[in-house]
Jmol script that loads the backbone (N, CA, C; Angstrom):
load data "model"
ATOM      1  N   MET A   1      -8.078 -10.580  -1.061  1.00  0.00           N
ATOM      2  CA  MET A   1      -8.449  -9.269  -1.527  1.00  0.00           C
ATOM      3  C   MET A   1      -9.299  -8.600  -0.447  1.00  0.00           C
ATOM      4  N   LYS A   2      -8.994  -7.329  -0.131  1.00  0.00           N
ATOM      5  CA  LYS A   2      -9.737  -6.619   0.896  1.00  0.00           C
ATOM      6  C   LYS A   2     -11.174  -6.406   0.470  1.00  0.00           C
ATOM      7  N   LYS A   3     -12.093  -6.451   1.453  1.00  0.00           N
ATOM      8  CA  LYS A   3     -13.516  -6.283   1.172  1.00  0.00           C
ATOM      9  C   LYS A   3     -13.782  -4.942   0.497  1.00  0.00           C
ATOM     10  N   HIS A   4     -13.129  -3.877   0.985  1.00  0.00           N
ATOM     11  CA  HIS A   4     -13.334  -2.546   0.421  1.00  0.00           C
ATOM     12  C   HIS A   4     -12.942  -2.538  -1.060  1.00  0.00           C
ATOM     13  N   TYR A   5     -11.847  -3.202  -1.409  1.00  0.00           N
ATOM     14  CA  TYR A   5     -11.405  -3.227  -2.796  1.00  0.00           C
ATOM     15  C   TYR A   5     -12.368  -4.032  -3.661  1.00  0.00           C
ATOM     16  N   LYS A   6     -12.942  -5.111  -3.118  1.00  0.00           N
ATOM     17  CA  LYS A   6     -13.930  -5.893  -3.869  1.00  0.00           C
ATOM     18  C   LYS A   6     -15.132  -5.026  -4.209  1.00  0.00           C
ATOM     19  N   ILE A   7     -15.591  -4.242  -3.245  1.00  0.00           N
ATOM     20  CA  ILE A   7     -16.717  -3.343  -3.476  1.00  0.00           C
ATOM     21  C   ILE A   7     -16.343  -2.325  -4.549  1.00  0.00           C
ATOM     22  N   PHE A   8     -15.136  -1.770  -4.452  1.00  0.00           N
ATOM     23  CA  PHE A   8     -14.705  -0.785  -5.425  1.00  0.00           C
ATOM     24  C   PHE A   8     -14.594  -1.402  -6.815  1.00  0.00           C
ATOM     25  N   LEU A   9     -14.127  -2.652  -6.891  1.00  0.00           N
ATOM     26  CA  LEU A   9     -14.050  -3.342  -8.172  1.00  0.00           C
ATOM     27  C   LEU A   9     -15.442  -3.489  -8.780  1.00  0.00           C
ATOM     28  N   LEU A  10     -16.453  -3.790  -7.959  1.00  0.00           N
ATOM     29  CA  LEU A  10     -17.823  -3.854  -8.460  1.00  0.00           C
ATOM     30  C   LEU A  10     -18.261  -2.492  -8.987  1.00  0.00           C
ATOM     31  N   PHE A  11     -17.874  -1.397  -8.288  1.00  0.00           N
ATOM     32  CA  PHE A  11     -18.189  -0.062  -8.772  1.00  0.00           C
ATOM     33  C   PHE A  11     -17.618   0.138 -10.168  1.00  0.00           C
ATOM     34  N   ILE A  12     -16.365  -0.256 -10.351  1.00  0.00           N
ATOM     35  CA  ILE A  12     -15.712  -0.084 -11.649  1.00  0.00           C
ATOM     36  C   ILE A  12     -16.470  -0.849 -12.725  1.00  0.00           C
ATOM     37  N   ILE A  13     -16.789  -2.083 -12.437  1.00  0.00           N
ATOM     38  CA  ILE A  13     -17.485  -2.911 -13.420  1.00  0.00           C
ATOM     39  C   ILE A  13     -18.828  -2.299 -13.787  1.00  0.00           C
ATOM     40  N   PHE A  14     -19.578  -1.843 -12.795  1.00  0.00           N
ATOM     41  CA  PHE A  14     -20.902  -1.314 -13.074  1.00  0.00           C
ATOM     42  C   PHE A  14     -20.858   0.015 -13.793  1.00  0.00           C
ATOM     43  N   THR A  15     -19.800   0.810 -13.587  1.00  0.00           N
ATOM     44  CA  THR A  15     -19.739   2.100 -14.256  1.00  0.00           C
ATOM     45  C   THR A  15     -19.608   1.941 -15.754  1.00  0.00           C
ATOM     46  N   THR A  16     -19.106   0.837 -16.219  1.00  0.00           N
ATOM     47  CA  THR A  16     -18.951   0.626 -17.651  1.00  0.00           C
ATOM     48  C   THR A  16     -20.282   0.407 -18.344  1.00  0.00           C
ATOM     49  N   LEU A  17     -21.351   0.216 -17.605  1.00  0.00           N
ATOM     50  CA  LEU A  17     -22.642  -0.113 -18.184  1.00  0.00           C
ATOM     51  C   LEU A  17     -23.534   1.107 -18.383  1.00  0.00           C
ATOM     52  N   SER A  18     -23.022   2.306 -18.093  1.00  0.00           N
ATOM     53  CA  SER A  18     -23.842   3.510 -18.156  1.00  0.00           C
ATOM     54  C   SER A  18     -24.129   3.921 -19.599  1.00  0.00           C
ATOM     55  N   ASN A  19     -25.391   4.248 -19.875  1.00  0.00           N
ATOM     56  CA  ASN A  19     -25.801   4.781 -21.177  1.00  0.00           C
ATOM     57  C   ASN A  19     -26.473   6.129 -20.968  1.00  0.00           C
ATOM     58  N   THR A  20     -25.865   7.012 -20.191  1.00  0.00           N
ATOM     59  CA  THR A  20     -26.469   8.280 -19.801  1.00  0.00           C
ATOM     60  C   THR A  20     -26.709   9.173 -21.020  1.00  0.00           C
ATOM     61  N   ILE A  21     -27.927   9.738 -21.099  1.00  0.00           N
ATOM     62  CA  ILE A  21     -28.295  10.616 -22.213  1.00  0.00           C
ATOM     63  C   ILE A  21     -28.703  11.984 -21.675  1.00  0.00           C
ATOM     64  N   GLY A  22     -28.271  12.353 -20.467  1.00  0.00           N
ATOM     65  CA  GLY A  22     -28.560  13.669 -19.936  1.00  0.00           C
ATOM     66  C   GLY A  22     -29.774  13.762 -19.031  1.00  0.00           C
ATOM     67  N   PHE A  23     -30.405  12.656 -18.682  1.00  0.00           N
ATOM     68  CA  PHE A  23     -31.519  12.712 -17.742  1.00  0.00           C
ATOM     69  C   PHE A  23     -31.152  11.905 -16.502  1.00  0.00           C
ATOM     70  N   SER A  24     -31.867  12.172 -15.418  1.00  0.00           N
ATOM     71  CA  SER A  24     -31.561  11.513 -14.146  1.00  0.00           C
ATOM     72  C   SER A  24     -32.131  10.102 -14.127  1.00  0.00           C
ATOM     73  N   ARG A  25     -31.325   9.153 -13.649  1.00  0.00           N
ATOM     74  CA  ARG A  25     -31.742   7.759 -13.604  1.00  0.00           C
ATOM     75  C   ARG A  25     -30.978   7.072 -12.470  1.00  0.00           C
ATOM     76  N   THR A  26     -31.647   6.208 -11.762  1.00  0.00           N
ATOM     77  CA  THR A  26     -31.010   5.438 -10.710  1.00  0.00           C
ATOM     78  C   THR A  26     -31.136   3.957 -11.041  1.00  0.00           C
ATOM     79  N   THR A  27     -30.023   3.254 -10.967  1.00  0.00           N
ATOM     80  CA  THR A  27     -29.998   1.809 -11.135  1.00  0.00           C
ATOM     81  C   THR A  27     -29.473   1.223  -9.834  1.00  0.00           C
ATOM     82  N   THR A  28     -30.037   0.108  -9.395  1.00  0.00           N
ATOM     83  CA  THR A  28     -29.545  -0.531  -8.178  1.00  0.00           C
ATOM     84  C   THR A  28     -28.983  -1.904  -8.511  1.00  0.00           C
ATOM     85  N   TYR A  29     -28.029  -2.334  -7.691  1.00  0.00           N
ATOM     86  CA  TYR A  29     -27.375  -3.629  -7.838  1.00  0.00           C
ATOM     87  C   TYR A  29     -27.352  -4.298  -6.478  1.00  0.00           C
ATOM     88  N   GLN A  30     -27.743  -5.564  -6.416  1.00  0.00           N
ATOM     89  CA  GLN A  30     -27.708  -6.314  -5.163  1.00  0.00           C
ATOM     90  C   GLN A  30     -26.855  -7.560  -5.353  1.00  0.00           C
ATOM     91  N   GLN A  31     -25.980  -7.814  -4.377  1.00  0.00           N
ATOM     92  CA  GLN A  31     -25.102  -8.973  -4.454  1.00  0.00           C
ATOM     93  C   GLN A  31     -25.549 -10.055  -3.486  1.00  0.00           C
ATOM     94  N   PHE A  32     -25.665 -11.270  -3.998  1.00  0.00           N
ATOM     95  CA  PHE A  32     -25.963 -12.450  -3.197  1.00  0.00           C
ATOM     96  C   PHE A  32     -24.983 -13.529  -3.630  1.00  0.00           C
ATOM     97  N   GLY A  33     -24.081 -13.899  -2.730  1.00  0.00           N
ATOM     98  CA  GLY A  33     -23.048 -14.873  -3.093  1.00  0.00           C
ATOM     99  C   GLY A  33     -22.155 -14.318  -4.182  1.00  0.00           C
ATOM    100  N   ASN A  34     -21.947 -15.093  -5.254  1.00  0.00           N
ATOM    101  CA  ASN A  34     -21.084 -14.618  -6.335  1.00  0.00           C
ATOM    102  C   ASN A  34     -21.889 -14.000  -7.480  1.00  0.00           C
ATOM    103  N   THR A  35     -23.175 -13.690  -7.251  1.00  0.00           N
ATOM    104  CA  THR A  35     -24.030 -13.125  -8.298  1.00  0.00           C
ATOM    105  C   THR A  35     -24.525 -11.747  -7.888  1.00  0.00           C
ATOM    106  N   VAL A  36     -24.494 -10.817  -8.850  1.00  0.00           N
ATOM    107  CA  VAL A  36     -25.032  -9.477  -8.660  1.00  0.00           C
ATOM    108  C   VAL A  36     -26.221  -9.324  -9.599  1.00  0.00           C
ATOM    109  N   TYR A  37     -27.341  -8.816  -9.053  1.00  0.00           N
ATOM    110  CA  TYR A  37     -28.566  -8.601  -9.815  1.00  0.00           C
ATOM    111  C   TYR A  37     -28.787  -7.097  -9.971  1.00  0.00           C
ATOM    112  N   SER A  38     -29.000  -6.641 -11.209  1.00  0.00           N
ATOM    113  CA  SER A  38     -29.215  -5.240 -11.501  1.00  0.00           C
ATOM    114  C   SER A  38     -30.699  -4.977 -11.702  1.00  0.00           C
ATOM    115  N   SER A  39     -31.158  -3.782 -11.302  1.00  0.00           N
ATOM    116  CA  SER A  39     -32.565  -3.431 -11.492  1.00  0.00           C
ATOM    117  C   SER A  39     -32.918  -3.273 -12.969  1.00  0.00           C
ATOM    118  N   ASP A  40     -31.921  -3.227 -13.859  1.00  0.00           N
ATOM    119  CA  ASP A  40     -32.205  -3.159 -15.294  1.00  0.00           C
ATOM    120  C   ASP A  40     -32.280  -4.553 -15.929  1.00  0.00           C
ATOM    121  N   GLY A  41     -32.243  -5.604 -15.091  1.00  0.00           N
ATOM    122  CA  GLY A  41     -32.429  -6.966 -15.571  1.00  0.00           C
ATOM    123  C   GLY A  41     -31.162  -7.752 -15.852  1.00  0.00           C
ATOM    124  N   LYS A  42     -30.008  -7.114 -15.787  1.00  0.00           N
ATOM    125  CA  LYS A  42     -28.750  -7.819 -16.053  1.00  0.00           C
ATOM    126  C   LYS A  42     -28.272  -8.531 -14.791  1.00  0.00           C
ATOM    127  N   THR A  43     -27.511  -9.594 -14.997  1.00  0.00           N
ATOM    128  CA  THR A  43     -26.870 -10.293 -13.883  1.00  0.00           C
ATOM    129  C   THR A  43     -25.380 -10.415 -14.171  1.00  0.00           C
ATOM    130  N   TYR A  44     -24.597 -10.557 -13.095  1.00  0.00           N
ATOM    131  CA  TYR A  44     -23.149 -10.659 -13.177  1.00  0.00           C
ATOM    132  C   TYR A  44     -22.723 -11.768 -12.231  1.00  0.00           C
ATOM    133  N   GLN A  45     -21.874 -12.663 -12.710  1.00  0.00           N
ATOM    134  CA  GLN A  45     -21.381 -13.743 -11.864  1.00  0.00           C
ATOM    135  C   GLN A  45     -19.869 -13.721 -11.851  1.00  0.00           C
ATOM    136  N   LYS A  46     -19.298 -13.864 -10.640  1.00  0.00           N
ATOM    137  CA  LYS A  46     -17.855 -13.836 -10.469  1.00  0.00           C
ATOM    138  C   LYS A  46     -17.344 -15.234 -10.174  1.00  0.00           C
ATOM    139  N   PHE A  47     -16.382 -15.669 -10.970  1.00  0.00           N
ATOM    140  CA  PHE A  47     -15.696 -16.944 -10.760  1.00  0.00           C
ATOM    141  C   PHE A  47     -14.203 -16.667 -10.854  1.00  0.00           C
ATOM    142  N   GLY A  48     -13.489 -16.863  -9.758  1.00  0.00           N
ATOM    143  CA  GLY A  48     -12.053 -16.557  -9.759  1.00  0.00           C
ATOM    144  C   GLY A  48     -11.823 -15.087 -10.009  1.00  0.00           C
ATOM    145  N   ASN A  49     -10.982 -14.771 -10.991  1.00  0.00           N
ATOM    146  CA  ASN A  49     -10.700 -13.365 -11.298  1.00  0.00           C
ATOM    147  C   ASN A  49     -11.521 -12.855 -12.485  1.00  0.00           C
ATOM    148  N   THR A  50     -12.580 -13.571 -12.856  1.00  0.00           N
ATOM    149  CA  THR A  50     -13.399 -13.191 -14.013  1.00  0.00           C
ATOM    150  C   THR A  50     -14.847 -12.949 -13.605  1.00  0.00           C
ATOM    151  N   VAL A  51     -15.439 -11.862 -14.137  1.00  0.00           N
ATOM    152  CA  VAL A  51     -16.852 -11.565 -13.953  1.00  0.00           C
ATOM    153  C   VAL A  51     -17.516 -11.710 -15.314  1.00  0.00           C
ATOM    154  N   TYR A  52     -18.621 -12.453 -15.343  1.00  0.00           N
ATOM    155  CA  TYR A  52     -19.389 -12.683 -16.567  1.00  0.00           C
ATOM    156  C   TYR A  52     -20.708 -11.930 -16.461  1.00  0.00           C
ATOM    157  N   SER A  53     -21.016 -11.101 -17.456  1.00  0.00           N
ATOM    158  CA  SER A  53     -22.265 -10.362 -17.498  1.00  0.00           C
ATOM    159  C   SER A  53     -23.254 -11.113 -18.378  1.00  0.00           C
ATOM    160  N   SER A  54     -24.548 -10.998 -18.057  1.00  0.00           N
ATOM    161  CA  SER A  54     -25.572 -11.650 -18.865  1.00  0.00           C
ATOM    162  C   SER A  54     -25.656 -11.059 -20.271  1.00  0.00           C
ATOM    163  N   ASP A  55     -25.032  -9.887 -20.508  1.00  0.00           N
ATOM    164  CA  ASP A  55     -25.017  -9.311 -21.856  1.00  0.00           C
ATOM    165  C   ASP A  55     -23.835  -9.803 -22.686  1.00  0.00           C
ATOM    166  N   GLY A  56     -23.037 -10.729 -22.115  1.00  0.00           N
ATOM    167  CA  GLY A  56     -21.908 -11.301 -22.847  1.00  0.00           C
ATOM    168  C   GLY A  56     -20.562 -10.669 -22.563  1.00  0.00           C
ATOM    169  N   THR A  57     -20.531  -9.556 -21.863  1.00  0.00           N
ATOM    170  CA  THR A  57     -19.276  -8.890 -21.535  1.00  0.00           C
ATOM    171  C   THR A  57     -18.572  -9.637 -20.406  1.00  0.00           C
ATOM    172  N   THR A  58     -17.254  -9.759 -20.494  1.00  0.00           N
ATOM    173  CA  THR A  58     -16.479 -10.354 -19.408  1.00  0.00           C
ATOM    174  C   THR A  58     -15.438  -9.346 -18.923  1.00  0.00           C
ATOM    175  N   TYR A  59     -15.070  -9.492 -17.664  1.00  0.00           N
ATOM    176  CA  TYR A  59     -14.085  -8.629 -17.016  1.00  0.00           C
ATOM    177  C   TYR A  59     -13.093  -9.530 -16.301  1.00  0.00           C
ATOM    178  N   GLN A  60     -11.787  -9.281 -16.505  1.00  0.00           N
ATOM    179  CA  GLN A  60     -10.773 -10.075 -15.816  1.00  0.00           C
ATOM    180  C   GLN A  60      -9.838  -9.146 -15.073  1.00  0.00           C
ATOM    181  N   LYS A  61      -9.520  -9.504 -13.828  1.00  0.00           N
ATOM    182  CA  LYS A  61      -8.653  -8.690 -12.985  1.00  0.00           C
ATOM    183  C   LYS A  61      -7.310  -9.371 -12.782  1.00  0.00           C
ATOM    184  N   PHE A  62      -6.253  -8.629 -13.088  1.00  0.00           N
ATOM    185  CA  PHE A  62      -4.882  -9.089 -12.838  1.00  0.00           C
ATOM    186  C   PHE A  62      -4.145  -7.937 -12.180  1.00  0.00           C
ATOM    187  N   GLY A  63      -3.709  -8.134 -10.942  1.00  0.00           N
ATOM    188  CA  GLY A  63      -3.036  -7.058 -10.213  1.00  0.00           C
ATOM    189  C   GLY A  63      -3.978  -5.893 -10.003  1.00  0.00           C
ATOM    190  N   ASN A  64      -3.538  -4.682 -10.374  1.00  0.00           N
ATOM    191  CA  ASN A  64      -4.386  -3.499 -10.205  1.00  0.00           C
ATOM    192  C   ASN A  64      -5.096  -3.119 -11.512  1.00  0.00           C
ATOM    193  N   THR A  65      -5.158  -4.056 -12.468  1.00  0.00           N
ATOM    194  CA  THR A  65      -5.772  -3.770 -13.762  1.00  0.00           C
ATOM    195  C   THR A  65      -6.943  -4.709 -14.035  1.00  0.00           C
ATOM    196  N   VAL A  66      -8.049  -4.132 -14.541  1.00  0.00           N
ATOM    197  CA  VAL A  66      -9.207  -4.909 -14.978  1.00  0.00           C
ATOM    198  C   VAL A  66      -9.281  -4.783 -16.501  1.00  0.00           C
ATOM    199  N   TYR A  67      -9.400  -5.922 -17.174  1.00  0.00           N
ATOM    200  CA  TYR A  67      -9.507  -5.967 -18.630  1.00  0.00           C
ATOM    201  C   TYR A  67     -10.931  -6.338 -19.007  1.00  0.00           C
ATOM    202  N   ARG A  68     -11.554  -5.530 -19.857  1.00  0.00           N
ATOM    203  CA  ARG A  68     -12.912  -5.786 -20.320  1.00  0.00           C
ATOM    204  C   ARG A  68     -12.849  -6.417 -21.706  1.00  0.00           C
ATOM    205  N   SER A  69     -13.795  -7.290 -22.026  1.00  0.00           N
ATOM    206  CA  SER A  69     -13.742  -8.035 -23.277  1.00  0.00           C
ATOM    207  C   SER A  69     -13.838  -7.145 -24.520  1.00  0.00           C
ATOM    208  N   ASP A  70     -14.263  -5.888 -24.380  1.00  0.00           N
ATOM    209  CA  ASP A  70     -14.313  -4.985 -25.534  1.00  0.00           C
ATOM    210  C   ASP A  70     -13.020  -4.197 -25.705  1.00  0.00           C
ATOM    211  N   GLY A  71     -12.003  -4.485 -24.884  1.00  0.00           N
ATOM    212  CA  GLY A  71     -10.704  -3.836 -25.022  1.00  0.00           C
ATOM    213  C   GLY A  71     -10.427  -2.724 -24.028  1.00  0.00           C
ATOM    214  N   LYS A  72     -11.430  -2.232 -23.319  1.00  0.00           N
ATOM    215  CA  LYS A  72     -11.191  -1.192 -22.314  1.00  0.00           C
ATOM    216  C   LYS A  72     -10.451  -1.790 -21.127  1.00  0.00           C
ATOM    217  N   THR A  73      -9.608  -0.972 -20.515  1.00  0.00           N
ATOM    218  CA  THR A  73      -8.898  -1.397 -19.309  1.00  0.00           C
ATOM    219  C   THR A  73      -9.115  -0.359 -18.213  1.00  0.00           C
ATOM    220  N   TYR A  74      -8.969  -0.809 -16.962  1.00  0.00           N
ATOM    221  CA  TYR A  74      -9.120   0.034 -15.786  1.00  0.00           C
ATOM    222  C   TYR A  74      -7.918  -0.219 -14.891  1.00  0.00           C
ATOM    223  N   GLN A  75      -7.240   0.864 -14.464  1.00  0.00           N
ATOM    224  CA  GLN A  75      -6.118   0.719 -13.548  1.00  0.00           C
ATOM    225  C   GLN A  75      -6.367   1.550 -12.310  1.00  0.00           C
ATOM    226  N   ARG A  76      -6.139   0.924 -11.141  1.00  0.00           N
ATOM    227  CA  ARG A  76      -6.391   1.588  -9.866  1.00  0.00           C
ATOM    228  C   ARG A  76      -5.075   1.959  -9.207  1.00  0.00           C
ATOM    229  N   PHE A  77      -4.976   3.237  -8.789  1.00  0.00           N
ATOM    230  CA  PHE A  77      -3.844   3.748  -8.033  1.00  0.00           C
ATOM    231  C   PHE A  77      -4.408   4.572  -6.889  1.00  0.00           C
ATOM    232  N   GLY A  78      -4.173   4.120  -5.664  1.00  0.00           N
ATOM    233  CA  GLY A  78      -4.740   4.808  -4.504  1.00  0.00           C
ATOM    234  C   GLY A  78      -6.248   4.752  -4.546  1.00  0.00           C
ATOM    235  N   ASN A  79      -6.919   5.902  -4.417  1.00  0.00           N
ATOM    236  CA  ASN A  79      -8.382   5.929  -4.443  1.00  0.00           C
ATOM    237  C   ASN A  79      -8.928   6.317  -5.818  1.00  0.00           C
ATOM    238  N   THR A  80      -8.068   6.333  -6.849  1.00  0.00           N
ATOM    239  CA  THR A  80      -8.491   6.726  -8.190  1.00  0.00           C
ATOM    240  C   THR A  80      -8.305   5.578  -9.168  1.00  0.00           C
ATOM    241  N   THR A  81      -9.306   5.364 -10.024  1.00  0.00           N
ATOM    242  CA  THR A  81      -9.239   4.367 -11.084  1.00  0.00           C
ATOM    243  C   THR A  81      -9.290   5.104 -12.418  1.00  0.00           C
ATOM    244  N   TYR A  82      -8.403   4.729 -13.320  1.00  0.00           N
ATOM    245  CA  TYR A  82      -8.299   5.347 -14.634  1.00  0.00           C
ATOM    246  C   TYR A  82      -8.756   4.358 -15.693  1.00  0.00           C
ATOM    247  N   ARG A  83      -9.704   4.765 -16.545  1.00  0.00           N
ATOM    248  CA  ARG A  83     -10.157   3.922 -17.634  1.00  0.00           C
ATOM    249  C   ARG A  83      -9.364   4.307 -18.891  1.00  0.00           C
ATOM    250  N   SER A  84      -9.138   3.356 -19.761  1.00  0.00           N
ATOM    251  CA  SER A  84      -8.297   3.579 -20.934  1.00  0.00           C
ATOM    252  C   SER A  84      -8.831   4.652 -21.876  1.00  0.00           C
ATOM    253  N   ASP A  85     -10.116   5.013 -21.787  1.00  0.00           N
ATOM    254  CA  ASP A  85     -10.655   6.073 -22.642  1.00  0.00           C
ATOM    255  C   ASP A  85     -10.604   7.450 -21.974  1.00  0.00           C
ATOM    256  N   GLY A  86      -9.941   7.560 -20.818  1.00  0.00           N
ATOM    257  CA  GLY A  86      -9.775   8.841 -20.142  1.00  0.00           C
ATOM    258  C   GLY A  86     -10.723   9.096 -18.987  1.00  0.00           C
ATOM    259  N   LYS A  87     -11.743   8.287 -18.830  1.00  0.00           N
ATOM    260  CA  LYS A  87     -12.687   8.447 -17.725  1.00  0.00           C
ATOM    261  C   LYS A  87     -11.999   8.069 -16.418  1.00  0.00           C
ATOM    262  N   THR A  88     -12.325   8.767 -15.331  1.00  0.00           N
ATOM    263  CA  THR A  88     -11.744   8.454 -14.026  1.00  0.00           C
ATOM    264  C   THR A  88     -12.846   8.262 -12.991  1.00  0.00           C
ATOM    265  N   TYR A  89     -12.496   7.512 -11.930  1.00  0.00           N
ATOM    266  CA  TYR A  89     -13.397   7.241 -10.816  1.00  0.00           C
ATOM    267  C   TYR A  89     -12.613   7.467  -9.533  1.00  0.00           C
ATOM    268  N   GLN A  90     -13.194   8.228  -8.598  1.00  0.00           N
ATOM    269  CA  GLN A  90     -12.550   8.448  -7.308  1.00  0.00           C
ATOM    270  C   GLN A  90     -13.445   7.914  -6.206  1.00  0.00           C
ATOM    271  N   ASN A  91     -12.836   7.161  -5.273  1.00  0.00           N
ATOM    272  CA  ASN A  91     -13.564   6.520  -4.193  1.00  0.00           C
ATOM    273  C   ASN A  91     -13.272   7.215  -2.878  1.00  0.00           C
ATOM    274  N   PHE A  92     -14.345   7.609  -2.176  1.00  0.00           N
ATOM    275  CA  PHE A  92     -14.251   8.197  -0.838  1.00  0.00           C
ATOM    276  C   PHE A  92     -15.290   7.513   0.030  1.00  0.00           C
ATOM    277  N   GLY A  93     -14.857   6.684   0.955  1.00  0.00           N
ATOM    278  CA  GLY A  93     -15.789   5.960   1.817  1.00  0.00           C
ATOM    279  C   GLY A  93     -16.659   5.023   1.005  1.00  0.00           C
ATOM    280  N   ASP A  94     -17.974   5.127   1.165  1.00  0.00           N
ATOM    281  CA  ASP A  94     -18.917   4.279   0.436  1.00  0.00           C
ATOM    282  C   ASP A  94     -19.429   4.920  -0.848  1.00  0.00           C
ATOM    283  N   THR A  95     -18.787   6.010  -1.286  1.00  0.00           N
ATOM    284  CA  THR A  95     -19.223   6.709  -2.498  1.00  0.00           C
ATOM    285  C   THR A  95     -18.089   6.763  -3.514  1.00  0.00           C
ATOM    286  N   THR A  96     -18.435   6.511  -4.780  1.00  0.00           N
ATOM    287  CA  THR A  96     -17.499   6.639  -5.885  1.00  0.00           C
ATOM    288  C   THR A  96     -18.038   7.692  -6.835  1.00  0.00           C
ATOM    289  N   TYR A  97     -17.159   8.608  -7.259  1.00  0.00           N
ATOM    290  CA  TYR A  97     -17.523   9.691  -8.157  1.00  0.00           C
ATOM    291  C   TYR A  97     -16.852   9.470  -9.501  1.00  0.00           C
ATOM    292  N   SER A  98     -17.634   9.483 -10.576  1.00  0.00           N
ATOM    293  CA  SER A  98     -17.107   9.327 -11.922  1.00  0.00           C
ATOM    294  C   SER A  98     -16.889  10.699 -12.549  1.00  0.00           C
ATOM    295  N   SER A  99     -15.915  10.800 -13.446  1.00  0.00           N
ATOM    296  CA  SER A  99     -15.645  12.078 -14.107  1.00  0.00           C
ATOM    297  C   SER A  99     -16.789  12.517 -15.010  1.00  0.00           C
ATOM    298  N   ASP A 100     -17.760  11.644 -15.305  1.00  0.00           N
ATOM    299  CA  ASP A 100     -18.915  12.041 -16.116  1.00  0.00           C
ATOM    300  C   ASP A 100     -20.090  12.527 -15.255  1.00  0.00           C
ATOM    301  N   GLY A 101     -19.899  12.625 -13.925  1.00  0.00           N
ATOM    302  CA  GLY A 101     -20.941  13.112 -13.035  1.00  0.00           C
ATOM    303  C   GLY A 101     -21.771  12.032 -12.370  1.00  0.00           C
ATOM    304  N   THR A 102     -21.564  10.772 -12.735  1.00  0.00           N
ATOM    305  CA  THR A 102     -22.287   9.665 -12.120  1.00  0.00           C
ATOM    306  C   THR A 102     -21.703   9.383 -10.743  1.00  0.00           C
ATOM    307  N   THR A 103     -22.583   9.085  -9.775  1.00  0.00           N
ATOM    308  CA  THR A 103     -22.114   8.685  -8.454  1.00  0.00           C
ATOM    309  C   THR A 103     -22.633   7.291  -8.138  1.00  0.00           C
ATOM    310  N   TYR A 104     -21.888   6.574  -7.296  1.00  0.00           N
ATOM    311  CA  TYR A 104     -22.232   5.227  -6.875  1.00  0.00           C
ATOM    312  C   TYR A 104     -22.139   5.199  -5.361  1.00  0.00           C
ATOM    313  N   GLN A 105     -23.223   4.767  -4.694  1.00  0.00           N
ATOM    314  CA  GLN A 105     -23.231   4.689  -3.234  1.00  0.00           C
ATOM    315  C   GLN A 105     -23.618   3.300  -2.800  1.00  0.00           C
ATOM    316  N   LYS A 106     -22.875   2.756  -1.829  1.00  0.00           N
ATOM    317  CA  LYS A 106     -23.106   1.405  -1.329  1.00  0.00           C
ATOM    318  C   LYS A 106     -23.731   1.494   0.050  1.00  0.00           C
ATOM    319  N   PHE A 107     -24.900   0.828   0.202  1.00  0.00           N
ATOM    320  CA  PHE A 107     -25.582   0.705   1.483  1.00  0.00           C
ATOM    321  C   PHE A 107     -25.897  -0.766   1.674  1.00  0.00           C
ATOM    322  N   GLY A 108     -25.271  -1.404   2.648  1.00  0.00           N
ATOM    323  CA  GLY A 108     -25.480  -2.836   2.854  1.00  0.00           C
ATOM    324  C   GLY A 108     -25.053  -3.612   1.624  1.00  0.00           C
ATOM    325  N   ASN A 109     -25.944  -4.458   1.089  1.00  0.00           N
ATOM    326  CA  ASN A 109     -25.595  -5.215  -0.108  1.00  0.00           C
ATOM    327  C   ASN A 109     -26.214  -4.602  -1.361  1.00  0.00           C
ATOM    328  N   ILE A 110     -26.595  -3.304  -1.299  1.00  0.00           N
ATOM    329  CA  ILE A 110     -27.179  -2.623  -2.449  1.00  0.00           C
ATOM    330  C   ILE A 110     -26.261  -1.486  -2.887  1.00  0.00           C
ATOM    331  N   LEU A 111     -25.992  -1.425  -4.192  1.00  0.00           N
ATOM    332  CA  LEU A 111     -25.225  -0.355  -4.804  1.00  0.00           C
ATOM    333  C   LEU A 111     -26.190   0.500  -5.626  1.00  0.00           C
ATOM    334  N   TYR A 112     -26.202   1.815  -5.375  1.00  0.00           N
ATOM    335  CA  TYR A 112     -27.058   2.733  -6.107  1.00  0.00           C
ATOM    336  C   TYR A 112     -26.215   3.533  -7.091  1.00  0.00           C
ATOM    337  N   LYS A 113     -26.613   3.520  -8.362  1.00  0.00           N
ATOM    338  CA  LYS A 113     -25.936   4.311  -9.391  1.00  0.00           C
ATOM    339  C   LYS A 113     -26.865   5.450  -9.747  1.00  0.00           C
ATOM    340  N   ASN A 114     -26.397   6.678  -9.600  1.00  0.00           N
ATOM    341  CA  ASN A 114     -27.183   7.866  -9.923  1.00  0.00           C
ATOM    342  C   ASN A 114     -26.528   8.569 -11.103  1.00  0.00           C
ATOM    343  N   SER A 115     -27.203   8.531 -12.246  1.00  0.00           N
ATOM    344  CA  SER A 115     -26.692   9.159 -13.464  1.00  0.00           C
ATOM    345  C   SER A 115     -27.368  10.497 -13.675  1.00  0.00           C
ATOM    346  N   ARG A 116     -26.693  11.362 -14.410  1.00  0.00           N
ATOM    347  CA  ARG A 116     -27.301  12.649 -14.743  1.00  0.00           C
ATOM    348  C   ARG A 116     -28.321  12.447 -15.826  1.00  0.00           C
TER     349      ARG A 116
END
end "model"
wireframe off; spacefill off
backbone 0.3
color backbone group
């Protein structure tokens, strides 16, 4: 799997965790080995094609589709990812833009999520 796609897959996974209520908030994520640590206290571990979240949510990737344990799915075509509830994510370089106004920027091993 290409490094760029792995980063984008992490963007997809993290976007599902947003609880935006209309105020500005930044969450950061740092990856060390197969574990990602979030500034909100959650952790994520990747084993094979499955990511396990400390909140109990799991994500499995098969082909260009990611399946979340709550039934949501994500499909990637080109630089756009479509979520089963209609939300979309577009990736340009190190930035991903969500249709809800959230942006994700990757600098080194830190991912910054900026919510409205």
